[in-house]
DORODO-608333 format. One line per field, with one value per atom (N, C-alpha, C): residue number from 0; residue in one letter; z, x, y. Coordinates in steps of 0.02 Angstrom, whole numbers, plus 50000, padded with zeros to 5 digits. Example, Ala and Ser with C-alpha at 12.3 -4.5 7.8 and 13.67 -1.06 7.14 Angstrom:
BEGIN
k: (0_0_0_1_1_1) $
r: (A_A_A_S_S_S) $
Z: (50390_50390_50390_50354_50357_50394) $
X: (50660_50615_50660_50642_50684_50645) $
Y: (49716_49775_49835_49888_49947_50002) $
END
This chain:
BEGIN
k: (0_0_0_1_1_1_2_2_2_3_3_3_4_4_4_5_5_5_6_6_6_7_7_7_8_8_8_9_9_9_10_10_10_11_11_11_12_12_12_13_13_13_14_14_14_15_15_15_16_16_16_17_17_17_18_18_18_19_19_19_20_20_20_21_21_21_22_22_22_23_23_23_24_24_24_25_25_25_26_26_26_27_27_27_28_28_28_29_29_29_30_30_30_31_31_31_32_32_32_33_33_33_34_34_34_35_35_35_36_36_36_37_37_37_38_38_38_39_39_39_40_40_40_41_41_41_42_42_42_43_43_43_44_44_44_45_45_45_46_46_46_47_47_47_48_48_48_49_49_49_50_50_50_51_51_51_52_52_52_53_53_53_54_54_54_55_55_55_56_56_56_57_57_57_58_58_58_59_59_59_60_60_60_61_61_61_62_62_62_63_63_63_64_64_64_65_65_65_66_66_66_67_67_67_68_68_68_69_69_69_70_70_70_71_71_71_72_72_72_73_73_73_74_74_74_75_75_75_76_76_76_77_77_77_78_78_78_79_79_79_80_80_80_81_81_81_82_82_82_83_83_83_84_84_84_85_85_85_86_86_86_87_87_87_88_88_88_89_89_89_90_90_90_91_91_91_92_92_92_93_93_93_94_94_94_95_95_95_96_96_96_97_97_97_98_98_98_99_99_99_100_100_100_101_101_101_102_102_102_103_103_103_104_104_104_105_105_105_106_106_106_107_107_107_108_108_108_109_109_109_110_110_110_111_111_111_112_112_112_113_113_113_114_114_114_115_115_115_116_116_116_117_117_117_118_118_118_119_119_119_120_120_120_121_121_121_122_122_122_123_123_123_124_124_124_125_125_125_126_126_126_127_127_127_128_128_128_129_129_129_130_130_130_131_131_131_132_132_132_133_133_133_134_134_134_135_135_135_136_136_136_137_137_137_138_138_138_139_139_139_140_140_140_141_141_141_142_142_142_143_143_143_144_144_144_145_145_145_146_146_146_147_147_147_148_148_148_149_149_149_150_150_150_151_151_151_152_152_152_153_153_153_154_154_154_155_155_155_156_156_156_157_157_157_158_158_158_159_159_159_160_160_160_161_161_161_162_162_162_163_163_163_164_164_164_165_165_165_166_166_166_167_167_167_168_168_168_169_169_169_170_170_170_171_171_171_172_172_172) $
r: (M_M_M_A_A_A_I_I_I_T_T_T_P_P_P_D_D_D_T_T_T_K_K_K_D_D_D_W_W_W_T_T_T_W_W_W_V_V_V_L_L_L_E_E_E_R_R_R_P_P_P_C_C_C_D_D_D_E_E_E_C_C_C_G_G_G_F_F_F_N_N_N_A_A_A_E_E_E_D_D_D_Y_Y_Y_P_P_P_T_T_T_S_S_S_V_V_V_F_F_F_A_A_A_S_S_S_T_T_T_I_I_I_R_R_R_E_E_E_N_N_N_A_A_A_V_V_V_S_S_S_W_W_W_I_I_I_P_P_P_F_F_F_L_L_L_N_N_N_R_R_R_D_D_D_D_D_D_A_A_A_R_R_R_T_T_T_R_R_R_R_R_R_N_N_N_A_A_A_D_D_D_K_K_K_W_W_W_S_S_S_T_T_T_L_L_L_E_E_E_Y_Y_Y_A_A_A_C_C_C_H_H_H_V_V_V_R_R_R_D_D_D_V_V_V_Y_Y_Y_R_R_R_I_I_I_F_F_F_N_N_N_D_D_D_R_R_R_L_L_L_N_N_N_L_L_L_M_M_M_L_L_L_S_S_S_D_D_D_D_D_D_N_N_N_P_P_P_I_I_I_F_F_F_L_L_L_N_N_N_W_W_W_D_D_D_Q_Q_Q_D_D_D_E_E_E_T_T_T_A_A_A_L_L_L_N_N_N_D_D_D_R_R_R_Y_Y_Y_D_D_D_L_L_L_Q_Q_Q_D_D_D_P_P_P_A_A_A_L_L_L_V_V_V_S_S_S_N_N_N_E_E_E_L_L_L_L_L_L_S_S_S_A_A_A_A_A_A_N_N_N_A_A_A_L_L_L_A_A_A_E_E_E_S_S_S_F_F_F_E_E_E_K_K_K_V_V_V_E_E_E_E_E_E_S_S_S_Q_Q_Q_W_W_W_S_S_S_R_R_R_A_A_A_G_G_G_T_T_T_R_R_R_S_S_S_N_N_N_G_G_G_S_S_S_R_R_R_F_F_F_S_S_S_V_V_V_A_A_A_S_S_S_L_L_L_G_G_G_S_S_S_Y_Y_Y_G_G_G_L_L_L_H_H_H_D_D_D_P_P_P_I_I_I_H_H_H_H_H_H_L_L_L_W_W_W_D_D_D_V_V_V_S_S_S_S_S_S_S_S_S) $
Z: (55970_56000_55946_55947_55898_55913_55861_55866_55863_55903_55900_55831_55795_55728_55728_55677_55668_55631_55664_55633_55615_55619_55602_55527_55510_55440_55429_55397_55389_55332_55300_55245_55266_55331_55355_55337_55321_55303_55237_55201_55139_55156_55216_55236_55284_55322_55371_55383_55407_55419_55472_55466_55515_55576_55634_55696_55715_55693_55712_55667_55602_55557_55521_55524_55493_55420_55391_55321_55310_55256_55235_55161_55142_55072_55026_55051_55011_54989_55023_55006_54949_54925_54874_54814_54768_54707_54665_54619_54578_54541_54527_54491_54529_54595_54635_54661_54641_54666_54651_54588_54568_54604_54606_54638_54714_54744_54816_54832_54792_54802_54796_54746_54737_54794_54813_54868_54933_54946_55007_55006_54950_54946_54960_54931_54941_55015_55047_55118_55165_55144_55185_55188_55137_55131_55191_55214_55273_55335_55343_55401_55394_55334_55324_55327_55318_55323_55396_55441_55512_55540_55587_55619_55657_55681_55721_55680_55615_55572_55590_55617_55635_55706_55744_55815_55825_55864_55884_55945_55935_55990_56040_56018_56060_56049_56103_56097_56056_56052_56016_55945_55921_55853_55815_55750_55708_55708_55688_55677_55611_55600_55536_55478_55483_55430_55416_55469_55461_55428_55450_55419_55346_55330_55261_55217_55243_55206_55193_55243_55236_55182_55184_55135_55065_55058_54993_54968_55012_54992_54980_55016_55002_54931_54912_54844_54793_54806_54760_54755_54812_54814_54779_54793_54763_54688_54666_54594_54561_54593_54566_54564_54618_54621_54571_54564_54516_54445_54427_54360_54348_54400_54395_54383_54418_54409_54338_54310_54244_54188_54203_54151_54157_54218_54229_54254_54241_54267_54338_54384_54454_54484_54484_54514_54589_54617_54689_54708_54754_54774_54825_54816_54865_54931_54986_55051_55058_55090_55105_55180_55213_55284_55295_55310_55317_55374_55428_55485_55469_55435_55414_55366_55320_55272_55309_55359_55397_55431_55458_55491_55440_55390_55341_55301_55284_55244_55287_55352_55400_55386_55389_55381_55426_55485_55534_55514_55468_55448_55379_55346_55279_55281_55225_55218_55204_55248_55238_55171_55147_55083_55025_55028_54976_54980_55041_55050_55022_55032_55004_54929_54896_54823_54801_54837_54820_54832_54885_54900_54846_54825_54771_54706_54691_54630_54632_54688_54694_54690_54723_54721_54650_54615_54547_54501_54510_54469_54481_54544_54559_54532_54541_54515_54439_54405_54332_54313_54351_54337_54345_54397_54407_54352_54328_54274_54209_54201_54140_54143_54202_54209_54166_54124_54083_54122_54104_54140_54150_54099_54102_54148_54169_54210_54285_54307_54379_54417_54382_54416_54412_54379_54375_54445_54455_54522_54535_54599_54624_54695_54718_54785_54824_54885_54929_54957_54977_55000_55059_55097_55152_55130_55065_55039_55027_55049_55038_54963_54938_54866_54855_54801_54783_54710_54695_54627_54619_54559_54550_54591_54590_54627_54702_54729_54802_54822_54779_54793_54799_54755_54758_54822_54842_54904_54964_54965_55020_55023_54965_54961_54981_54976_54997_55073_55107_55180_55213_55195_55230_55230_55173_55173_55210_55203_55238_55313_55334_55405_55434_55399_55426_55426_55380_55382_55445_55459_55521_55582_55580_55635_55649_55596_55608_55623_55599_55612_55679_55707_55771_55831_55818_55876_55900) $
X: (53936_53991_54041_54060_54107_54178_54215_54284_54328_54380_54427_54460_54457_54486_54561_54582_54652_54685_54729_54761_54834_54855_54925_54936_54997_55018_55052_55017_55040_55090_55112_55159_55226_55239_55300_55303_55246_55247_55283_55298_55338_55412_55432_55502_55520_55472_55486_55424_55433_55375_55328_55266_55215_55223_55233_55242_55180_55122_55060_55044_55035_55012_55069_55130_55187_55197_55154_55161_55230_55263_55327_55322_55324_55316_55366_55425_55475_55454_55405_55380_55330_55313_55260_55285_55320_55340_55278_55286_55229_55196_55235_55208_55155_55150_55101_55045_55044_54991_54922_54909_54842_54821_54864_54846_54837_54878_54872_54806_54786_54723_54664_54665_54610_54609_54667_54669_54644_54663_54640_54565_54537_54464_54427_54450_54417_54422_54476_54486_54436_54405_54356_54289_54273_54207_54187_54229_54209_54195_54232_54221_54155_54137_54074_54014_54026_53972_53957_53998_53987_53928_53893_53835_53853_53915_53935_53973_53965_54001_53986_53926_53907_53928_53954_53968_54038_54043_54109_54131_54183_54209_54250_54275_54311_54280_54269_54236_54277_54342_54384_54401_54369_54382_54317_54321_54264_54245_54184_54161_54192_54187_54210_54175_54111_54073_54100_54112_54137_54207_54250_54316_54310_54265_54256_54230_54185_54161_54218_54260_54318_54365_54379_54424_54394_54330_54297_54309_54301_54310_54383_54428_54500_54515_54489_54500_54472_54415_54385_54428_54447_54487_54554_54586_54651_54645_54591_54581_54573_54534_54527_54594_54632_54697_54746_54747_54792_54775_54713_54693_54706_54700_54717_54792_54832_54905_54925_54888_54905_54882_54831_54804_54828_54843_54863_54935_54968_55035_55033_55063_55069_55004_54950_54887_54893_54850_54844_54778_54782_54722_54682_54617_54573_54579_54569_54571_54512_54525_54472_54472_54418_54412_54375_54414_54386_54336_54347_54302_54235_54239_54178_54138_54173_54139_54104_54138_54107_54043_54042_53982_53928_53947_53898_53867_53907_53882_53855_53854_53827_53854_53919_53951_53919_53900_53873_53805_53770_53704_53703_53760_53760_53751_53730_53716_53781_53801_53864_53868_53813_53814_53827_53795_53806_53878_53902_53970_54020_54007_54051_54057_54001_54001_54035_54021_54051_54126_54148_54219_54255_54227_54257_54260_54207_54205_54256_54260_54308_54380_54393_54459_54477_54431_54444_54458_54421_54432_54502_54523_54590_54643_54633_54681_54688_54632_54634_54672_54663_54699_54774_54794_54866_54893_54853_54876_54889_54857_54865_54923_54954_55010_55069_55093_55151_55215_55269_55332_55352_55343_55364_55319_55262_55215_55224_55263_55270_55300_55336_55367_55325_55268_55226_55207_55201_55192_55122_55106_55044_55058_55018_55028_54963_54967_54909_54899_54840_54823_54866_54895_54939_55012_55025_55092_55132_55107_55142_55143_55204_55212_55217_55188_55188_55207_55238_55243_55186_55172_55121_55141_55206_55229_55220_55239_55232_55159_55118_55046_55018_55041_55019_55040_55102_55127_55089_55082_55046_54973_54943_54873_54863_54914_54908_54906_54942_54946_54878_54838_54774_54729_54714_54672_54704_54769_54804_54802_54814_54812_54743_54692_54624_54599_54623_54607_54640_54700_54734_54692_54666_54624_54566_54530_54470_54487_54543_54561_54596_54621_54658_54616_54555_54514_54468) $
Y: (55494_55531_55551_55614_55639_55614_55601_55580_55643_55645_55700_55700_55755_55757_55741_55705_55688_55746_55781_55839_55825_55762_55745_55753_55772_55772_55704_55659_55590_55581_55636_55628_55597_55594_55562_55488_55458_55386_55374_55427_55420_55412_55430_55429_55374_55349_55297_55254_55193_55149_55176_55158_55176_55131_55160_55122_55083_55105_55072_55013_55025_54972_54935_54963_54931_54948_54991_55010_55040_55017_55045_55059_55123_55143_55107_55092_55058_54988_54960_54893_54894_54954_54960_55000_54968_55003_55019_55065_55086_55028_54976_54918_54880_54890_54853_54897_54961_55005_54978_54961_54940_54876_54826_54762_54772_54814_54826_54860_54908_54943_54894_54852_54804_54753_54728_54679_54710_54771_54805_54811_54832_54842_54777_54723_54658_54637_54655_54636_54670_54724_54758_54722_54682_54653_54609_54563_54523_54566_54620_54663_54701_54721_54755_54708_54644_54595_54573_54596_54577_54614_54582_54613_54676_54681_54739_54792_54792_54840_54913_54926_54994_55013_54966_54977_55004_55057_55082_55042_55003_54962_55003_55061_55108_55176_55213_55278_55328_55319_55367_55344_55291_55265_55256_55264_55251_55178_55164_55095_55070_55006_54977_55011_55022_55055_55125_55163_55231_55231_55186_55180_55161_55115_55093_55151_55190_55249_55297_55306_55350_55323_55259_55229_55235_55223_55233_55304_55352_55422_55439_55407_55416_55393_55334_55310_55359_55387_55436_55499_55526_55588_55577_55521_55508_55496_55467_55459_55528_55572_55639_55675_55670_55704_55674_55609_55578_55601_55600_55621_55695_55735_55806_55815_55776_55779_55758_55711_55687_55734_55775_55819_55891_55914_55983_55986_56042_56052_56079_56041_56059_56086_56047_56071_56077_56119_56125_56093_56045_56008_56047_56047_56078_56040_56076_56044_55996_55939_55891_55879_55898_55887_55821_55769_55702_55698_55734_55731_55765_55821_55856_55813_55779_55735_55678_55649_55594_55616_55676_55702_55720_55759_55783_55726_55676_55619_55563_55573_55524_55454_55449_55383_55330_55351_55303_55274_55306_55283_55251_55246_55218_55142_55114_55043_55005_54959_54923_54887_54859_54823_54872_54929_54980_55007_55019_55043_54992_54928_54876_54884_54891_54899_54963_55017_55082_55081_55049_55044_55005_54949_54909_54949_54985_55025_55081_55117_55172_55146_55089_55059_55038_55008_54986_55046_55100_55160_55188_55191_55216_55168_55103_55054_55061_55068_55077_55140_55193_55255_55245_55210_55197_55151_55105_55061_55099_55156_55195_55245_55252_55299_55275_55320_55304_55319_55285_55292_55365_55405_55476_55518_55491_55529_55520_55472_55459_55518_55561_55618_55682_55680_55740_55762_55828_55856_55881_55883_55913_55937_55984_56013_56012_55987_55987_56057_56073_56141_56164_56118_56137_56146_56140_56150_56086_56029_55966_55951_55937_55923_55848_55826_55755_55747_55691_55666_55616_55594_55542_55481_55463_55404_55413_55471_55481_55488_55516_55518_55447_55404_55334_55300_55309_55279_55306_55372_55404_55380_55374_55351_55279_55238_55168_55162_55206_55199_55203_55251_55263_55200_55170_55110_55051_55044_54990_55002_55063_55080_55069_55090_55083_55011_54971_54900_54870_54892_54871_54894_54956_54981_54934_54914_54874_54800_54776_54706_54697_54751_54745_54766_54790_54812_54757) $
END
């Protein structure tokens, strides 16, 4: 069963806490980006090891496996965007349709053990990229295809919300 695409612009999480998962960007200074990314990735492993990781417990929500695939890809996309921001002046990010990716890449049929490894690897790559950001680079700019502007610091905060929120999704269902 197809999930209704999420068309919300979630950039508001940079300004106020998320009413659902409780994420508050102010709680995550740039100094904890790397450790938070790694801790989040490790937290997915027990959920992916469950026998029901492929099962959608609610018809309108992804399974744990599908959420984990999405989080893996979020880490990859954000690593690409971060590195683009660090190498180019004010890059414009290509649009990423997360729902199209989920269907085309068949998130529902992927191997949970492989996804665990890929998620850890993608998280570690992004964490390493954040660890290399120099103080003068936190204000470098980039623009999403919908016009949303980010600094390296706000991109990091924004990028933390998605994996934290989806871990909340799978742990609260």
